C-alpha positions, 0 to 999 in steps of 0.5 A: 432668823437664820434659815430653818427647815421644818423639823418633825413639825416644828420650825428649827434653825439650822443653828441649834445652840448647844450646852455642853459647855454650860455643864463643863462638858468639854471632851478635852480635859479636866481643867477645861472643864472646870473653867467652863462650869466656872464660867456658865452660871446660871445667869450666864447661861440665860444671858448666851440664850438671849444673844443667841436670840438676837443672832436669829437662832430659834431653838436650843439643846440642853440635858435633863440632868446637870442641875444648874443647867436645869435650873437655867432652862426653867428660868428662862422658859418661865421668863418667857424666853423664845428658844425652843428647847429640845431636851437630851434625856438620859436617866443617871438622875432619874428613876426611870425613863418616864419620870425624865420624859414627864419632867422635860415635857413639863418643863416645856420641851418641844421634842427630846431625844435620848442619850447617845450612850444609852442608844449605843447600849441599847443597839450592842443589846439589840434591845429595841423593845426598849427604845420604842417603849421611850419613844412611845411614852414621848409621843403620847406625852406629845412630843417628838421623840429621837436617839442621839448615838455614837456608833453610826451603826447605832443609827442605822439600827434604829432605822431600820426599826423605823421607831424614831422621829429624828436622829441626833448623829454625832460626827465622832464616834467617841462614845469611848468616854462613857465606856471608860476608855477616854477621848477618841476622835479620829477624823475618819469618823465623820465621812461615816457619820454624814454617810449615816445622815444621808442615809436616814430619810428622817430629820438629823441634828448633826452635833460635835461638828468641831471634834469638841473644839479640834476643828476650825469652826468656818471648816466644820459649818461648810464641811457639815452642810455641805454633806448633811440633808438640806432637811437637817440642822446641826448643834453646836455648843459655844463657849463664851468664855474663849470668846464673848461674841462667839455665839454672834460669829457662829451665826454669822459663819452659817449665814455666810455658808448657807448663803454660798 
């Protein structure tokens, strides 16, 4: 297994495999979105998770709203898949957050966090009560509750409230997509993101560390692991349509970087 940490009571490898490519969320362009969706059938998603297991990864992240990805999660866990599932929870397909949390827990998530766009919006409205209620309900179902977020300020706000068990921090403040302003990736965002990670004492997941494919993998891993806390992890989506052995290649890079 890859080097791991205690993450809210779970043993989690410092590399987690993400799922944006599975759902066709390239954060690049519509053609690439379509290519990813066409490539990642349910069978190929489950095959990718099996290869992640073999490569030494022990945890995956995926959302609760892309139908074929959620189907893959159900089948994979039912069939005895060994990766732990951390669910990214949204409300676009559910009537309320309790229903979304209940479904993720019943499928088998070991932890969950709330989508960055929801947390960014709560921060703008300074709606601590809602985020508190979400976290409390998730914990009442027996799982750690975290928050994602694109804006560093949103994480600092939640941190001052002391209501989340962990944070999923985006290396780029690209929440503009959810506001209808398109994709925005600026390298200057990375330093602000890792500063926030270091200021938050709770465990953190760094995500979009490669800028959705815009940054060389080795450079991204070196920067991320050299900047975040030793108790933190990174979540990386992997599109095997670009390179069939991408999962194994990324695991090898992480081993090399963490052995330096």
